[in-house]
C-alpha positions as protocol buffer text, in pm:
chain_id: "A"
residue {
  index: 1
  type: LEU
  ca { x: -217 y: -3883 z: -274 }
}
residue {
  index: 2
  type: ARG
  ca { x: -232 y: -4222 z: -107 }
}
residue {
  index: 3
  type: PHE
  ca { x: -436 y: -4528 z: -197 }
}
residue {
  index: 4
  type: ALA
  ca { x: -473 y: -4883 z: -64 }
}
residue {
  index: 5
  type: TYR
  ca { x: -541 y: -5175 z: -297 }
}
residue {
  index: 6
  type: TRP
  ca { x: -617 y: -5550 z: -263 }
}
residue {
  index: 7
  type: HIS
  ca { x: -584 y: -5652 z: -626 }
}
residue {
  index: 8
  type: GLU
  ca { x: -277 y: -5590 z: -838 }
}
residue {
  index: 9
  type: GLN
  ca { x: -482 y: -5531 z: -1154 }
}
residue {
  index: 10
  type: PHE
  ca { x: -590 y: -5185 z: -1046 }
}
residue {
  index: 11
  type: SER
  ca { x: -589 y: -4882 z: -1273 }
}
residue {
  index: 12
  type: LEU
  ca { x: -516 y: -4526 z: -1173 }
}
residue {
  index: 13
  type: GLY
  ca { x: -462 y: -4214 z: -1380 }
}
residue {
  index: 14
  type: LEU
  ca { x: -307 y: -3887 z: -1277 }
}
residue {
  index: 15
  type: LEU
  ca { x: -338 y: -3530 z: -1399 }
}
residue {
  index: 16
  type: ALA
  ca { x: -50 y: -3295 z: -1320 }
}
residue {
  index: 17
  type: SER
  ca { x: -15 y: -2923 z: -1376 }
}
residue {
  index: 18
  type: ALA
  ca { x: 220 y: -2655 z: -1248 }
}
residue {
  index: 19
  type: ARG
  ca { x: 58 y: -2436 z: -985 }
}
residue {
  index: 20
  type: ASP
  ca { x: 2 y: -2071 z: -1068 }
}
residue {
  index: 21
  type: ARG
  ca { x: 235 y: -1841 z: -881 }
}
residue {
  index: 22
  type: GLU
  ca { x: 94 y: -1686 z: -565 }
}
residue {
  index: 23
  type: LEU
  ca { x: 224 y: -1374 z: -395 }
}
residue {
  index: 24
  type: ALA
  ca { x: 197 y: -1298 z: -23 }
}
residue {
  index: 25
  type: ALA
  ca { x: 250 y: -936 z: 78 }
}
residue {
  index: 26
  type: ALA
  ca { x: 300 y: -764 z: 413 }
}
residue {
  index: 27
  type: ILE
  ca { x: 265 y: -387 z: 372 }
}
residue {
  index: 28
  type: ALA
  ca { x: 344 y: -123 z: 633 }
}
residue {
  index: 29
  type: SER
  ca { x: 264 y: 239 z: 545 }
}
residue {
  index: 30
  type: LEU
  ca { x: 366 y: 552 z: 735 }
}
residue {
  index: 31
  type: ILE
  ca { x: 202 y: 878 z: 627 }
}
residue {
  index: 32
  type: ASP
  ca { x: 349 y: 1205 z: 754 }
}
residue {
  index: 33
  type: VAL
  ca { x: 110 y: 1501 z: 735 }
}
residue {
  index: 34
  type: ASP
  ca { x: 247 y: 1854 z: 778 }
}
residue {
  index: 35
  type: ARG
  ca { x: 186 y: 2206 z: 654 }
}
residue {
  index: 36
  type: THR
  ca { x: 355 y: 2141 z: 319 }
}
residue {
  index: 37
  type: GLY
  ca { x: 161 y: 1826 z: 228 }
}
residue {
  index: 38
  type: LEU
  ca { x: 183 y: 1452 z: 282 }
}
residue {
  index: 39
  type: THR
  ca { x: 467 y: 1201 z: 255 }
}
residue {
  index: 40
  type: LEU
  ca { x: 409 y: 827 z: 219 }
}
residue {
  index: 41
  type: ARG
  ca { x: 674 y: 575 z: 322 }
}
residue {
  index: 42
  type: ALA
  ca { x: 575 y: 217 z: 247 }
}
residue {
  index: 43
  type: SER
  ca { x: 759 y: -107 z: 317 }
}
residue {
  index: 44
  type: ILE
  ca { x: 637 y: -408 z: 119 }
}
residue {
  index: 45
  type: THR
  ca { x: 766 y: -758 z: 195 }
}
residue {
  index: 46
  type: VAL
  ca { x: 686 y: -999 z: -87 }
}
residue {
  index: 47
  type: GLU
  ca { x: 700 y: -1379 z: -75 }
}
residue {
  index: 48
  type: PRO
  ca { x: 640 y: -1576 z: -397 }
}
residue {
  index: 49
  type: ARG
  ca { x: 502 y: -1929 z: -383 }
}
residue {
  index: 50
  type: TYR
  ca { x: 528 y: -2211 z: -638 }
}
residue {
  index: 51
  type: ALA
  ca { x: 722 y: -2002 z: -894 }
}
residue {
  index: 52
  type: PRO
  ca { x: 1000 y: -1741 z: -887 }
}
residue {
  index: 53
  type: LEU
  ca { x: 937 y: -1365 z: -892 }
}
residue {
  index: 54
  type: PHE
  ca { x: 1125 y: -1170 z: -1160 }
}
residue {
  index: 55
  type: ASP
  ca { x: 963 y: -826 z: -1139 }
}
residue {
  index: 56
  type: VAL
  ca { x: 737 y: -622 z: -912 }
}
residue {
  index: 57
  type: ALA
  ca { x: 435 y: -405 z: -986 }
}
residue {
  index: 58
  type: LEU
  ca { x: 291 y: -174 z: -721 }
}
residue {
  index: 59
  type: GLU
  ca { x: -32 y: 22 z: -750 }
}
residue {
  index: 60
  type: LEU
  ca { x: -110 y: 349 z: -571 }
}
residue {
  index: 61
  type: PRO
  ca { x: -324 y: 658 z: -632 }
}
residue {
  index: 62
  type: GLY
  ca { x: -221 y: 848 z: -941 }
}
residue {
  index: 63
  type: ASP
  ca { x: -197 y: 1189 z: -777 }
}
residue {
  index: 64
  type: TRP
  ca { x: 102 y: 1087 z: -563 }
}
residue {
  index: 65
  type: SER
  ca { x: 454 y: 1153 z: -695 }
}
residue {
  index: 66
  type: VAL
  ca { x: 694 y: 864 z: -637 }
}
residue {
  index: 67
  type: THR
  ca { x: 1039 y: 990 z: -536 }
}
residue {
  index: 68
  type: SER
  ca { x: 1222 y: 671 z: -439 }
}
residue {
  index: 69
  type: VAL
  ca { x: 1199 y: 294 z: -484 }
}
residue {
  index: 70
  type: ILE
  ca { x: 1444 y: 57 z: -316 }
}
residue {
  index: 71
  type: ALA
  ca { x: 1446 y: -323 z: -351 }
}
residue {
  index: 72
  type: ALA
  ca { x: 1669 y: -543 z: -136 }
}
residue {
  index: 73
  type: ASP
  ca { x: 1842 y: -228 z: 0 }
}
residue {
  index: 74
  type: LYS
  ca { x: 1936 y: -103 z: -349 }
}
residue {
  index: 75
  type: PRO
  ca { x: 1776 y: 176 z: -553 }
}
residue {
  index: 76
  type: VAL
  ca { x: 1598 y: 58 z: -866 }
}
residue {
  index: 77
  type: ALA
  ca { x: 1483 y: 225 z: -1186 }
}
residue {
  index: 78
  type: TRP
  ca { x: 1108 y: 209 z: -1228 }
}
residue {
  index: 79
  type: GLU
  ca { x: 844 y: 283 z: -1488 }
}
residue {
  index: 80
  type: THR
  ca { x: 523 y: 464 z: -1396 }
}
residue {
  index: 81
  type: SER
  ca { x: 189 y: 474 z: -1573 }
}
residue {
  index: 82
  type: GLY
  ca { x: 44 y: 824 z: -1596 }
}
residue {
  index: 83
  type: SER
  ca { x: -279 y: 938 z: -1431 }
}
residue {
  index: 84
  type: SER
  ca { x: -438 y: 1252 z: -1289 }
}
residue {
  index: 85
  type: PRO
  ca { x: -603 y: 1346 z: -958 }
}
residue {
  index: 86
  type: LYS
  ca { x: -978 y: 1344 z: -905 }
}
residue {
  index: 87
  type: ARG
  ca { x: -1160 y: 1595 z: -688 }
}
residue {
  index: 88
  type: ALA
  ca { x: -1457 y: 1510 z: -469 }
}
residue {
  index: 89
  type: ARG
  ca { x: -1611 y: 1588 z: -133 }
}
residue {
  index: 90
  type: GLY
  ca { x: -1557 y: 1385 z: 182 }
}
residue {
  index: 91
  type: GLY
  ca { x: -1802 y: 1186 z: 387 }
}
residue {
  index: 92
  type: GLN
  ca { x: -1888 y: 1431 z: 667 }
}
residue {
  index: 93
  type: GLU
  ca { x: -2119 y: 1655 z: 464 }
}
residue {
  index: 94
  type: ASP
  ca { x: -2274 y: 1809 z: 774 }
}
residue {
  index: 95
  type: ASP
  ca { x: -1947 y: 1967 z: 887 }
}
residue {
  index: 96
  type: PRO
  ca { x: -1935 y: 2319 z: 740 }
}
residue {
  index: 97
  type: ARG
  ca { x: -1557 y: 2328 z: 778 }
}
residue {
  index: 98
  type: LEU
  ca { x: -1510 y: 2047 z: 523 }
}
residue {
  index: 99
  type: ARG
  ca { x: -1437 y: 2163 z: 172 }
}
residue {
  index: 100
  type: VAL
  ca { x: -1357 y: 2007 z: -161 }
}
residue {
  index: 101
  type: GLY
  ca { x: -1019 y: 1838 z: -161 }
}
residue {
  index: 102
  type: LEU
  ca { x: -822 y: 1562 z: -326 }
}
residue {
  index: 103
  type: ARG
  ca { x: -964 y: 1211 z: -319 }
}
residue {
  index: 104
  type: SER
  ca { x: -837 y: 884 z: -462 }
}
residue {
  index: 105
  type: GLY
  ca { x: -904 y: 874 z: -835 }
}
residue {
  index: 106
  type: PRO
  ca { x: -719 y: 695 z: -1114 }
}
residue {
  index: 107
  type: THR
  ca { x: -430 y: 478 z: -1005 }
}
residue {
  index: 108
  type: GLN
  ca { x: -75 y: 444 z: -1126 }
}
residue {
  index: 109
  type: VAL
  ca { x: 138 y: 131 z: -1149 }
}
residue {
  index: 110
  type: ILE
  ca { x: 505 y: 132 z: -1054 }
}
residue {
  index: 111
  type: ARG
  ca { x: 693 y: -149 z: -1234 }
}
residue {
  index: 112
  type: PHE
  ca { x: 1056 y: -258 z: -1206 }
}
residue {
  index: 113
  type: ASP
  ca { x: 1270 y: -564 z: -1270 }
}
residue {
  index: 114
  type: LEU
  ca { x: 1457 y: -741 z: -993 }
}
residue {
  index: 115
  type: ALA
  ca { x: 1834 y: -779 z: -1010 }
}
residue {
  index: 116
  type: GLN
  ca { x: 1791 y: -1146 z: -915 }
}
residue {
  index: 117
  type: PRO
  ca { x: 1475 y: -1359 z: -914 }
}
residue {
  index: 118
  type: VAL
  ca { x: 1319 y: -1434 z: -576 }
}
residue {
  index: 119
  type: THR
  ca { x: 1276 y: -1807 z: -533 }
}
residue {
  index: 120
  type: PRO
  ca { x: 959 y: -1957 z: -383 }
}
residue {
  index: 121
  type: GLY
  ca { x: 965 y: -1938 z: -5 }
}
residue {
  index: 122
  type: SER
  ca { x: 1215 y: -1650 z: -1 }
}
residue {
  index: 123
  type: THR
  ca { x: 1122 y: -1285 z: 53 }
}
residue {
  index: 124
  type: ILE
  ca { x: 1223 y: -946 z: -76 }
}
residue {
  index: 125
  type: THR
  ca { x: 1149 y: -609 z: 83 }
}
residue {
  index: 126
  type: VAL
  ca { x: 1063 y: -305 z: -126 }
}
residue {
  index: 127
  type: ALA
  ca { x: 1067 y: 50 z: 15 }
}
residue {
  index: 128
  type: LEU
  ca { x: 868 y: 321 z: -164 }
}
residue {
  index: 129
  type: VAL
  ca { x: 849 y: 694 z: -91 }
}
residue {
  index: 130
  type: ALA
  ca { x: 587 y: 920 z: -249 }
}
residue {
  index: 131
  type: GLU
  ca { x: 468 y: 1275 z: -189 }
}
residue {
  index: 132
  type: LEU
  ca { x: 147 y: 1470 z: -234 }
}
residue {
  index: 133
  type: HIS
  ca { x: 142 y: 1851 z: -230 }
}
residue {
  index: 134
  type: PRO
  ca { x: -214 y: 1967 z: -303 }
}
residue {
  index: 135
  type: GLN
  ca { x: -277 y: 2319 z: -419 }
}
residue {
  index: 136
  type: LYS
  ca { x: -406 y: 2549 z: -143 }
}
residue {
  index: 137
  type: TRP
  ca { x: -332 y: 2278 z: 113 }
}
residue {
  index: 138
  type: LEU
  ca { x: -481 y: 2370 z: 454 }
}
residue {
  index: 139
  type: GLU
  ca { x: -621 y: 2698 z: 318 }
}
residue {
  index: 140
  type: PRO
  ca { x: -807 y: 2887 z: 449 }
}
residue {
  index: 141
  type: GLU
  ca { x: -729 y: 2840 z: 816 }
}
residue {
  index: 142
  type: GLY
  ca { x: -996 y: 2660 z: 1018 }
}
residue {
  index: 143
  type: GLU
  ca { x: -1128 y: 2441 z: 733 }
}
residue {
  index: 144
  type: PHE
  ca { x: -1063 y: 2073 z: 681 }
}
residue {
  index: 145
  type: PHE
  ca { x: -899 y: 1962 z: 357 }
}
residue {
  index: 146
  type: THR
  ca { x: -1027 y: 1620 z: 247 }
}
residue {
  index: 147
  type: VAL
  ca { x: -766 y: 1376 z: 117 }
}
residue {
  index: 148
  type: GLY
  ca { x: -784 y: 1002 z: 61 }
}
residue {
  index: 149
  type: VAL
  ca { x: -535 y: 789 z: 251 }
}
residue {
  index: 150
  type: PRO
  ca { x: -326 y: 615 z: -17 }
}
residue {
  index: 151
  type: ALA
  ca { x: -345 y: 237 z: -41 }
}
residue {
  index: 152
  type: VAL
  ca { x: -32 y: 69 z: -174 }
}
residue {
  index: 153
  type: ARG
  ca { x: -115 y: -261 z: -344 }
}
residue {
  index: 154
  type: LEU
  ca { x: 103 y: -537 z: -483 }
}
residue {
  index: 155
  type: VAL
  ca { x: -33 y: -629 z: -824 }
}
residue {
  index: 156
  type: GLY
  ca { x: -111 y: -1002 z: -834 }
}
residue {
  index: 157
  type: ALA
  ca { x: -107 y: -1050 z: -456 }
}
residue {
  index: 158
  type: THR
  ca { x: -322 y: -1337 z: -333 }
}
residue {
  index: 159
  type: GLU
  ca { x: -261 y: -1285 z: 40 }
}
residue {
  index: 160
  type: VAL
  ca { x: -220 y: -944 z: 201 }
}
residue {
  index: 161
  type: GLU
  ca { x: -180 y: -806 z: 551 }
}
residue {
  index: 162
  type: GLY
  ca { x: -72 y: -461 z: 654 }
}
residue {
  index: 163
  type: ASN
  ca { x: -98 y: -158 z: 874 }
}
residue {
  index: 164
  type: VAL
  ca { x: -121 y: 217 z: 826 }
}
residue {
  index: 165
  type: ILE
  ca { x: 19 y: 479 z: 1063 }
}
residue {
  index: 166
  type: ILE
  ca { x: -64 y: 846 z: 1016 }
}
residue {
  index: 167
  type: GLU
  ca { x: 137 y: 1110 z: 1202 }
}
residue {
  index: 168
  type: SER
  ca { x: 112 y: 1486 z: 1215 }
}
residue {
  index: 169
  type: PRO
  ca { x: 233 y: 1775 z: 1432 }
}
residue {
  index: 170
  type: ARG
  ca { x: 1 y: 1857 z: 1718 }
}
residue {
  index: 171
  type: GLU
  ca { x: -68 y: 2192 z: 1554 }
}
residue {
  index: 172
  type: LEU
  ca { x: -276 y: 2007 z: 1292 }
}
residue {
  index: 173
  type: GLU
  ca { x: -616 y: 1850 z: 1368 }
}
residue {
  index: 174
  type: MET
  ca { x: -704 y: 1530 z: 1183 }
}
residue {
  index: 175
  type: ARG
  ca { x: -1024 y: 1326 z: 1155 }
}
residue {
  index: 176
  type: THR
  ca { x: -1128 y: 1016 z: 964 }
}
residue {
  index: 177
  type: THR
  ca { x: -1423 y: 1037 z: 726 }
}
residue {
  index: 178
  type: GLU
  ca { x: -1467 y: 692 z: 572 }
}
residue {
  index: 179
  type: LEU
  ca { x: -1357 y: 399 z: 789 }
}
residue {
  index: 180
  type: SER
  ca { x: -1426 y: 81 z: 591 }
}
residue {
  index: 181
  type: GLN
  ca { x: -1518 y: -244 z: 764 }
}
residue {
  index: 182
  type: ASP
  ca { x: -1189 y: -409 z: 670 }
}
residue {
  index: 183
  type: LEU
  ca { x: -992 y: -158 z: 881 }
}
residue {
  index: 184
  type: ASP
  ca { x: -933 y: -219 z: 1252 }
}
residue {
  index: 185
  type: PRO
  ca { x: -805 y: 74 z: 1462 }
}
residue {
  index: 186
  type: THR
  ca { x: -495 y: -27 z: 1656 }
}
residue {
  index: 187
  type: PRO
  ca { x: -361 y: 130 z: 1976 }
}
residue {
  index: 188
  type: PRO
  ca { x: -29 y: 319 z: 1966 }
}
residue {
  index: 189
  type: PRO
  ca { x: 283 y: 130 z: 2077 }
}
residue {
  index: 190
  type: PRO
  ca { x: 375 y: 153 z: 2445 }
}
residue {
  index: 191
  type: GLY
  ca { x: 621 y: 412 z: 2554 }
}
residue {
  index: 192
  type: PRO
  ca { x: 647 y: 791 z: 2541 }
}
residue {
  index: 193
  type: THR
  ca { x: 535 y: 983 z: 2233 }
}
residue {
  index: 194
  type: ALA
  ca { x: 725 y: 1283 z: 2100 }
}
residue {
  index: 195
  type: ALA
  ca { x: 572 y: 1604 z: 2228 }
}
residue {
  index: 196
  type: ASP
  ca { x: 531 y: 1753 z: 1880 }
}
residue {
  index: 197
  type: ILE
  ca { x: 376 y: 1447 z: 1713 }
}
residue {
  index: 198
  type: GLY
  ca { x: 12 y: 1337 z: 1712 }
}
residue {
  index: 199
  type: THR
  ca { x: -131 y: 1018 z: 1563 }
}
């Protein structure tokens, strides 16, 4: 705040308050799809602003089983809220090969404390691995199994950017059913692609 004055008898009052903490998150998710189910590997880089960060809470669909959480390259113990999967039908109702599958339903929250607080302007990277093994996955042959792509969210984030990569063997056919307006398809990176992997 800057002011100019021409008379020394001016009056000026100030109001001061600590800013609420803001969290910026960059989230990269890799989803491997194969004949046994799906595996999610997410990398979340968190930057607190205006106040330190002492713990982390991540939200993801409740039907995924978290198998590993690593913060700052060290495994951490986490607490998980319970939830159950929800079944529904996908968006391409006119395709007779689509059948009822697993869709995103209730969510779960993964919470853990940090070994050391993250100061404003610094970052910490969290790696999360989760799996989904639906019953009768890919059965019978020739039908599509509908499953919601999991969204990993940082609870309390005020600024988010991210990307999602989905990979599968070429023996599996994949389609998208519900592409929201806030998703932009991105081209694959340059260079050769493994012969047994499709994206």
